[in-house]
MOPAC internal coordinates of N, CA, C and O (Angstrom, degrees):
PM7 1SCF
backbone

  N    0.0000 0     0.00 0     0.00 0    0    0    0
  C    1.4413 1     0.00 0     0.00 0    1    0    0
  C    1.5235 1   107.92 1     0.00 0    2    1    0
  O    1.2310 1   120.67 1   -46.91 1    3    2    1
  N    1.3191 1   116.32 1   133.09 1    3    2    1
  C    1.4592 1   121.15 1   179.25 1    5    3    2
  C    1.5157 1   110.18 1  -105.47 1    6    5    3
  O    1.2310 1   121.57 1   -33.20 1    7    6    5
  N    1.3363 1   114.60 1   146.80 1    7    6    5
  C    1.4577 1   120.31 1  -179.87 1    9    7    6
  C    1.5225 1   109.56 1  -146.73 1   10    9    7
  O    1.2310 1   121.83 1   -17.39 1   11   10    9
  N    1.3267 1   114.10 1   162.61 1   11   10    9
  C    1.4615 1   120.58 1   177.81 1   13   11   10
  C    1.5221 1   108.44 1  -134.51 1   14   13   11
  O    1.2310 1   120.74 1   -46.93 1   15   14   13
  N    1.3304 1   116.20 1   133.07 1   15   14   13
  C    1.4582 1   122.01 1   173.16 1   17   15   14
  C    1.5220 1   106.41 1  -116.56 1   18   17   15
  O    1.2310 1   120.80 1   -59.79 1   19   18   17
  N    1.3228 1   116.08 1   120.21 1   19   18   17
  C    1.4618 1   122.24 1   179.51 1   21   19   18
  C    1.5153 1   108.54 1  -107.50 1   22   21   19
  O    1.2310 1   120.74 1   -53.74 1   23   22   21
  N    1.3240 1   116.19 1   126.26 1   23   22   21
  C    1.4554 1   122.22 1  -177.58 1   25   23   22
  C    1.5282 1   108.30 1  -116.28 1   26   25   23
  O    1.2310 1   120.46 1   -51.79 1   27   26   25
  N    1.3338 1   116.72 1   128.21 1   27   26   25
  C    1.4646 1   121.87 1   178.61 1   29   27   26
  C    1.5205 1   109.59 1  -134.13 1   30   29   27
  O    1.2310 1   121.50 1   -23.27 1   31   30   29
  N    1.3240 1   114.74 1   156.73 1   31   30   29
  C    1.4507 1   119.24 1   176.83 1   33   31   30
  C    1.5235 1   110.33 1   -71.01 1   34   33   31
  O    1.2310 1   120.45 1   -35.26 1   35   34   33
  N    1.3192 1   116.75 1   144.74 1   35   34   33
  C    1.4539 1   121.04 1   176.36 1   37   35   34
  C    1.5266 1   109.31 1   -67.61 1   38   37   35
  O    1.2310 1   121.13 1   -26.68 1   39   38   37
  N    1.3329 1   115.44 1   153.32 1   39   38   37
  C    1.4589 1   119.88 1   175.75 1   41   39   38
  C    1.5260 1   109.25 1   -59.04 1   42   41   39
  O    1.2310 1   120.51 1   -40.08 1   43   42   41
  N    1.3154 1   116.64 1   139.92 1   43   42   41
  C    1.4509 1   121.34 1   179.22 1   45   43   42
  C    1.5228 1   113.85 1    92.37 1   46   45   43
  O    1.2310 1   120.05 1   166.06 1   47   46   45
  N    1.3339 1   117.52 1   -13.94 1   47   46   45
  C    1.4616 1   121.11 1   177.27 1   49   47   46
  C    1.5277 1   108.00 1   -85.84 1   50   49   47
  O    1.2310 1   120.67 1   -50.96 1   51   50   49
  N    1.3256 1   116.33 1   129.04 1   51   50   49
  C    1.4579 1   120.63 1  -179.72 1   53   51   50
  C    1.5290 1   110.22 1   -61.71 1   54   53   51
  O    1.2310 1   120.88 1   -37.72 1   55   54   53
  N    1.3301 1   115.93 1   142.28 1   55   54   53
  C    1.4576 1   122.20 1  -177.34 1   57   55   54
  C    1.5304 1   109.10 1  -129.41 1   58   57   55
  O    1.2310 1   119.84 1  -100.62 1   59   58   57
  N    1.3489 1   117.91 1    79.38 1   59   58   57
  C    1.4611 1   119.81 1  -177.69 1   61   59   58
  C    1.5264 1   113.73 1   -61.87 1   62   61   59
  O    1.2310 1   119.88 1   146.36 1   63   62   61
  N    1.3240 1   117.83 1   -33.64 1   63   62   61
  C    1.4645 1   120.10 1   178.28 1   65   63   62
  C    1.5282 1   110.13 1   -68.05 1   66   65   63
  O    1.2310 1   120.21 1   139.29 1   67   66   65
  N    1.3155 1   117.21 1   -40.71 1   67   66   65
  C    1.4592 1   121.04 1   176.14 1   69   67   66
  C    1.5175 1   111.25 1   -61.06 1   70   69   67
  O    1.2310 1   120.29 1   138.36 1   71   70   69
  N    1.3407 1   117.05 1   -41.64 1   71   70   69
  C    1.4664 1   121.16 1   177.76 1   73   71   70
  C    1.5177 1   111.12 1   -63.19 1   74   73   71
  O    1.2310 1   120.22 1   139.48 1   75   74   73
  N    1.3370 1   117.18 1   -40.52 1   75   74   73
  C    1.4621 1   120.99 1   178.79 1   77   75   74
  C    1.5264 1   110.58 1   -64.21 1   78   77   75
  O    1.2310 1   120.08 1   138.22 1   79   78   77
  N    1.3269 1   117.45 1   -41.78 1   79   78   77
  C    1.4594 1   121.66 1   177.90 1   81   79   78
  C    1.5281 1   109.65 1   -64.40 1   82   81   79
  O    1.2310 1   120.64 1   136.90 1   83   82   81
  N    1.3100 1   116.38 1   -43.10 1   83   82   81
  C    1.4683 1   120.97 1   178.09 1   85   83   82
  C    1.5282 1   110.66 1   -57.58 1   86   85   83
  O    1.2310 1   120.42 1   132.96 1   87   86   85
  N    1.3254 1   116.80 1   -47.04 1   87   86   85
  C    1.4630 1   120.89 1   178.56 1   89   87   86
  C    1.5190 1   112.31 1   -62.65 1   90   89   87
  O    1.2310 1   120.40 1   139.77 1   91   90   89
  N    1.3291 1   116.84 1   -40.23 1   91   90   89
  C    1.4634 1   120.83 1  -179.91 1   93   91   90
  C    1.5264 1   110.87 1   -66.16 1   94   93   91
  O    1.2310 1   120.36 1   138.79 1   95   94   93
  N    1.3225 1   116.92 1   -41.21 1   95   94   93
  C    1.4627 1   119.95 1   178.09 1   97   95   94
  C    1.5172 1   111.17 1   -61.31 1   98   97   95
  O    1.2310 1   120.85 1   136.81 1   99   98   97
  N    1.3331 1   115.98 1   -43.19 1   99   98   97
  C    1.4688 1   120.13 1   178.95 1  101   99   98
  C    1.5193 1   111.00 1   -64.96 1  102  101   99
  O    1.2310 1   120.46 1   140.43 1  103  102  101
  N    1.3400 1   116.72 1   -39.57 1  103  102  101
  C    1.4720 1   119.61 1   179.86 1  105  103  102
  C    1.5308 1   111.56 1   -68.59 1  106  105  103
  O    1.2310 1   119.91 1   157.79 1  107  106  105
  N    1.3173 1   117.77 1   -22.21 1  107  106  105
  C    1.4606 1   122.27 1   175.95 1  109  107  106
  C    1.5324 1   111.74 1   -83.05 1  110  109  107
  O    1.2310 1   120.83 1   177.63 1  111  110  109
  N    1.3188 1   116.01 1    -2.37 1  111  110  109
  C    1.4554 1   120.27 1   178.06 1  113  111  110
  C    1.5128 1   114.37 1    85.78 1  114  113  111
  O    1.2310 1   120.23 1  -165.73 1  115  114  113
  N    1.3184 1   117.16 1    14.27 1  115  114  113
  C    1.4651 1   120.44 1   178.34 1  117  115  114
  C    1.5254 1   107.53 1   -80.74 1  118  117  115
  O    1.2310 1   121.16 1   -65.15 1  119  118  117
  N    1.3180 1   115.38 1   114.85 1  119  118  117
  C    1.4590 1   121.18 1  -172.97 1  121  119  118
  C    1.5212 1   112.36 1   -89.47 1  122  121  119
  O    1.2310 1   121.05 1   -24.55 1  123  122  121
  N    1.3135 1   115.59 1   155.45 1  123  122  121
  C    1.4571 1   121.87 1   173.84 1  125  123  122
  C    1.5176 1   114.81 1    87.64 1  126  125  123
  O    1.2310 1   119.82 1  -178.91 1  127  126  125
  N    1.3272 1   117.96 1     1.09 1  127  126  125
  C    1.4697 1   120.19 1   179.53 1  129  127  126
  C    1.5263 1   108.11 1   -78.66 1  130  129  127
  O    1.2310 1   120.65 1   -64.42 1  131  130  129
  N    1.3250 1   116.37 1   115.58 1  131  130  129
  C    1.4534 1   120.68 1  -179.98 1  133  131  130
  C    1.5229 1   111.75 1   -94.35 1  134  133  131
  O    1.2310 1   120.39 1   141.72 1  135  134  133
  N    1.3337 1   116.86 1   -38.28 1  135  134  133
  C    1.4585 1   119.95 1   177.19 1  137  135  134
  C    1.5229 1   109.11 1  -162.61 1  138  137  135
  O    1.2310 1   121.35 1   -20.73 1  139  138  137
  N    1.3287 1   115.03 1   159.27 1  139  138  137
  C    1.4675 1   121.84 1   178.59 1  141  139  138
  C    1.5173 1   107.70 1  -133.86 1  142  141  139
  O    1.2310 1   120.63 1   -45.96 1  143  142  141
  N    1.3219 1   116.40 1   134.04 1  143  142  141
  C    1.4593 1   122.96 1   172.55 1  145  143  142
  C    1.5139 1   106.55 1  -119.54 1  146  145  143
  O    1.2310 1   120.35 1   -52.05 1  147  146  145
  N    1.3032 1   116.94 1   127.95 1  147  146  145
  C    1.4627 1   123.36 1  -177.23 1  149  147  146
  C    1.5229 1   108.98 1   -92.89 1  150  149  147
  O    1.2310 1   120.65 1   -31.93 1  151  150  149
  N    1.3264 1   116.37 1   148.07 1  151  150  149
  C    1.4576 1   121.75 1   177.15 1  153  151  150
  C    1.5154 1   110.35 1  -150.20 1  154  153  151
  O    1.2310 1   120.98 1    15.47 1  155  154  153
  N    1.3123 1   115.74 1  -164.53 1  155  154  153
  C    1.4633 1   119.88 1   178.46 1  157  155  154
  C    1.5242 1   109.19 1  -143.96 1  158  157  155
  O    1.2310 1   121.51 1   -29.43 1  159  158  157
  N    1.3326 1   114.72 1   150.57 1  159  158  157
  C    1.4611 1   121.22 1  -179.51 1  161  159  158
  C    1.5204 1   108.58 1  -127.22 1  162  161  159
  O    1.2310 1   120.96 1   -46.67 1  163  162  161
  N    1.3334 1   115.76 1   133.33 1  163  162  161
  C    1.4625 1   122.09 1   177.04 1  165  163  162
  C    1.5240 1   107.82 1  -113.28 1  166  165  163
  O    1.2310 1   120.49 1   -59.21 1  167  166  165
  N    1.3288 1   116.66 1   120.79 1  167  166  165
  C    1.4615 1   122.48 1   173.53 1  169  167  166
  C    1.5307 1   105.80 1   -96.27 1  170  169  167
  O    1.2310 1   120.52 1   -60.03 1  171  170  169
  N    1.3126 1   116.62 1   119.97 1  171  170  169
  C    1.4673 1   121.21 1  -172.30 1  173  171  170
  C    1.5274 1   109.49 1  -126.09 1  174  173  171
  O    1.2310 1   120.75 1   -45.50 1  175  174  173
  N    1.3242 1   116.16 1   134.50 1  175  174  173
  C    1.4619 1   121.27 1   173.32 1  177  175  174
  C    1.5205 1   108.35 1  -106.99 1  178  177  175
  O    1.2310 1   121.20 1   -47.92 1  179  178  177
  N    1.3160 1   115.31 1   132.08 1  179  178  177
  C    1.4632 1   122.21 1  -178.64 1  181  179  178
  C    1.5201 1   109.94 1  -119.04 1  182  181  179
  O    1.2310 1   120.74 1   -32.23 1  183  182  181
  N    1.3140 1   116.19 1   147.77 1  183  182  181
  C    1.4632 1   120.10 1   176.61 1  185  183  182
  C    1.5291 1   111.51 1   -83.64 1  186  185  183
  O    1.2310 1   120.45 1   161.73 1  187  186  185
  N    1.3231 1   116.74 1   -18.27 1  187  186  185
  C    1.4667 1   120.47 1  -177.26 1  189  187  186
  C    1.5188 1   110.99 1   -65.80 1  190  189  187
  O    1.2310 1   120.73 1   -35.81 1  191  190  189
  N    1.3226 1   116.21 1   144.19 1  191  190  189
  C    1.4439 1   121.46 1   178.52 1  193  191  190
  C    1.5194 1   113.10 1  -101.52 1  194  193  191
  O    1.2310 1   119.92 1   172.15 1  195  194  193
  N    1.3103 1   117.76 1    -7.85 1  195  194  193
  C    1.4630 1   123.14 1  -176.83 1  197  195  194
  C    1.5306 1   109.01 1   -94.49 1  198  197  195
  O    1.2310 1   120.49 1   -66.56 1  199  198  197
  N    1.3407 1   116.68 1   113.44 1  199  198  197
  C    1.4686 1   121.39 1  -176.56 1  201  199  198
  C    1.5268 1   112.18 1   -60.58 1  202  201  199
  O    1.2310 1   120.19 1   139.72 1  203  202  201
  N    1.3228 1   117.24 1   -40.28 1  203  202  201
  C    1.4666 1   120.97 1  -177.67 1  205  203  202
  C    1.5240 1   110.30 1   -64.68 1  206  205  203
  O    1.2310 1   120.42 1   135.24 1  207  206  205
  N    1.3292 1   116.80 1   -44.76 1  207  206  205
  C    1.4705 1   120.56 1   178.55 1  209  207  206
  C    1.5215 1   110.75 1   -66.56 1  210  209  207
  O    1.2310 1   120.38 1   140.89 1  211  210  209
  N    1.3344 1   116.88 1   -39.11 1  211  210  209
  C    1.4634 1   120.76 1   179.45 1  213  211  210
  C    1.5242 1   110.58 1   -62.96 1  214  213  211
  O    1.2310 1   120.60 1   134.68 1  215  214  213
  N    1.3236 1   116.46 1   -45.32 1  215  214  213
  C    1.4648 1   120.01 1   179.54 1  217  215  214
  C    1.5276 1   111.03 1   -63.07 1  218  217  215
  O    1.2310 1   120.19 1   138.76 1  219  218  217
  N    1.3203 1   117.24 1   -41.24 1  219  218  217
  C    1.4675 1   120.97 1   178.71 1  221  219  218
  C    1.5267 1   110.83 1   -63.80 1  222  221  219
  O    1.2310 1   120.42 1   138.57 1  223  222  221
  N    1.3280 1   116.81 1   -41.43 1  223  222  221
  C    1.4690 1   120.66 1   179.17 1  225  223  222
  C    1.5198 1   110.92 1   -65.32 1  226  225  223
  O    1.2310 1   120.25 1   139.51 1  227  226  225
  N    1.3213 1   117.13 1   -40.49 1  227  226  225
  C    1.4663 1   120.57 1   179.61 1  229  227  226
  C    1.5251 1   111.87 1   -68.19 1  230  229  227
  O    1.2310 1   120.31 1   141.99 1  231  230  229
  N    1.3162 1   117.02 1   -38.01 1  231  230  229
  C    1.4699 1   120.19 1   176.57 1  233  231  230
  C    1.5269 1   110.20 1   -63.77 1  234  233  231
  O    1.2310 1   120.33 1   139.97 1  235  234  233
  N    1.3222 1   116.97 1   -40.03 1  235  234  233
  C    1.4642 1   120.73 1   176.90 1  237  235  234
  C    1.5249 1   110.42 1   -63.88 1  238  237  235
  O    1.2310 1   120.50 1   137.91 1  239  238  237
  N    1.3364 1   116.66 1   -42.09 1  239  238  237
  C    1.4699 1   120.74 1   178.47 1  241  239  238
  C    1.5169 1   111.08 1   -63.27 1  242  241  239
  O    1.2310 1   120.36 1   139.18 1  243  242  241
  N    1.3216 1   116.92 1   -40.82 1  243  242  241
  C    1.4690 1   120.35 1   179.19 1  245  243  242
  C    1.5211 1   110.69 1   -66.26 1  246  245  243
  O    1.2310 1   120.42 1   136.48 1  247  246  245
  N    1.3272 1   116.80 1   -43.52 1  247  246  245
  C    1.4669 1   120.85 1   179.48 1  249  247  246
  C    1.5208 1   112.26 1   -63.11 1  250  249  247
  O    1.2310 1   120.31 1   141.76 1  251  250  249
  N    1.3282 1   117.02 1   -38.24 1  251  250  249
  C    1.4634 1   121.28 1  -173.45 1  253  251  250
  C    1.5222 1   114.11 1   -92.07 1  254  253  251
  O    1.2310 1   119.69 1   152.71 1  255  254  253
  N    1.3568 1   118.20 1   -27.29 1  255  254  253
  C    1.4561 1   119.32 1  -170.83 1  257  255  254
  C    1.5263 1   115.23 1  -137.66 1  258  257  255
  O    1.2310 1   120.20 1   131.63 1  259  258  257
  N    1.3097 1   117.23 1   -48.37 1  259  258  257
  C    1.4609 1   120.52 1  -168.60 1  261  259  258
  C    1.5243 1   113.90 1   -74.60 1  262  261  259
  O    1.2310 1   120.01 1   150.59 1  263  262  261
  N    1.3204 1   117.59 1   -29.41 1  263  262  261
  C    1.4647 1   121.19 1  -177.33 1  265  263  262
  C    1.5225 1   110.58 1  -128.63 1  266  265  263
  O    1.2310 1   121.42 1   -34.65 1  267  266  265
  N    1.3140 1   114.88 1   145.35 1  267  266  265
  C    1.4604 1   121.24 1   169.21 1  269  267  266
  C    1.5225 1   105.51 1   -92.38 1  270  269  267
  O    1.2310 1   120.08 1   -82.73 1  271  270  269
  N    1.3197 1   117.44 1    97.27 1  271  270  269
  C    1.4543 1   121.64 1  -170.21 1  273  271  270
  C    1.5279 1   113.86 1   -68.69 1  274  273  271
  O    1.2310 1   120.12 1   173.36 1  275  274  273
  N    1.3174 1   117.37 1    -6.64 1  275  274  273
  C    1.4665 1   119.98 1   174.12 1  277  275  274
  C    1.5278 1   109.40 1   -71.27 1  278  277  275
  O    1.2310 1   119.98 1   141.22 1  279  278  277
  N    1.3347 1   117.65 1   -38.78 1  279  278  277
  C    1.4588 1   121.47 1  -175.38 1  281  279  278
  C    1.5278 1   113.82 1  -121.46 1  282  281  279
  O    1.2310 1   120.07 1   175.61 1  283  282  281
  N    1.3489 1   117.47 1    -4.39 1  283  282  281
  C    1.4606 1   120.33 1  -176.55 1  285  283  282
  C    1.5252 1   111.96 1  -126.91 1  286  285  283
  O    1.2310 1   121.51 1   -32.24 1  287  286  285
  N    1.3176 1   114.71 1   147.76 1  287  286  285
  C    1.4594 1   123.15 1   170.00 1  289  287  286
  C    1.5281 1   107.65 1  -103.58 1  290  289  287
  O    1.2310 1   120.49 1   -19.69 1  291  290  289
  N    1.3261 1   116.67 1   160.31 1  291  290  289
  C    1.4591 1   119.40 1   173.99 1  293  291  290
  C    1.5172 1   109.87 1  -141.47 1  294  293  291
  O    1.2310 1   121.62 1   -23.16 1  295  294  293
  N    1.3348 1   114.51 1   156.84 1  295  294  293
  C    1.4581 1   122.17 1   176.70 1  297  295  294
  C    1.5132 1   107.61 1  -131.01 1  298  297  295
  O    1.2310 1   119.99 1   -49.00 1  299  298  297
  N    1.3195 1   117.62 1   131.00 1  299  298  297
  C    1.4581 1   123.54 1   179.46 1  301  299  298
  C    1.5229 1   108.27 1  -106.96 1  302  301  299
  O    1.2310 1   120.88 1   -49.99 1  303  302  301
  N    1.3485 1   115.91 1   130.01 1  303  302  301
  C    1.4564 1   121.96 1   176.51 1  305  303  302
  C    1.5251 1   108.10 1  -127.52 1  306  305  303
  O    1.2310 1   120.04 1   -58.60 1  307  306  305
  N    1.3115 1   117.53 1   121.40 1  307  306  305
  C    1.4631 1   121.55 1   172.24 1  309  307  306
  C    1.5271 1   105.56 1   -91.54 1  310  309  307
  O    1.2310 1   120.11 1   -64.19 1  311  310  309
  N    1.3219 1   117.39 1   115.81 1  311  310  309
  C    1.4597 1   122.34 1  -170.19 1  313  311  310
  C    1.5191 1   113.67 1   -88.99 1  314  313  311
  O    1.2310 1   120.20 1   143.59 1  315  314  313
  N    1.3235 1   117.23 1   -36.41 1  315  314  313
  C    1.4685 1   119.59 1  -179.14 1  317  315  314
  C    1.5001 1   110.46 1  -157.24 1  318  317  315
  O    1.2310 1   120.10 1   180.00 1  319  318  317

């Protein structure tokens, strides 16, 4: 079973890496970029066949390890 956990900064949390990327894009001449927010994506393969159990396990992993829930949000997607 494949899954994806996407972690992003909460609104209002400063994102210096996103600002640096935004500046670099503008310096490369890429027009129309208003803002950039940086995040991370985890592609995870699970042996479990039960979607409900897989989603619960991934949420636990995100809460305990993958995301700092004080400043980050996460989204869990079970793909197959």
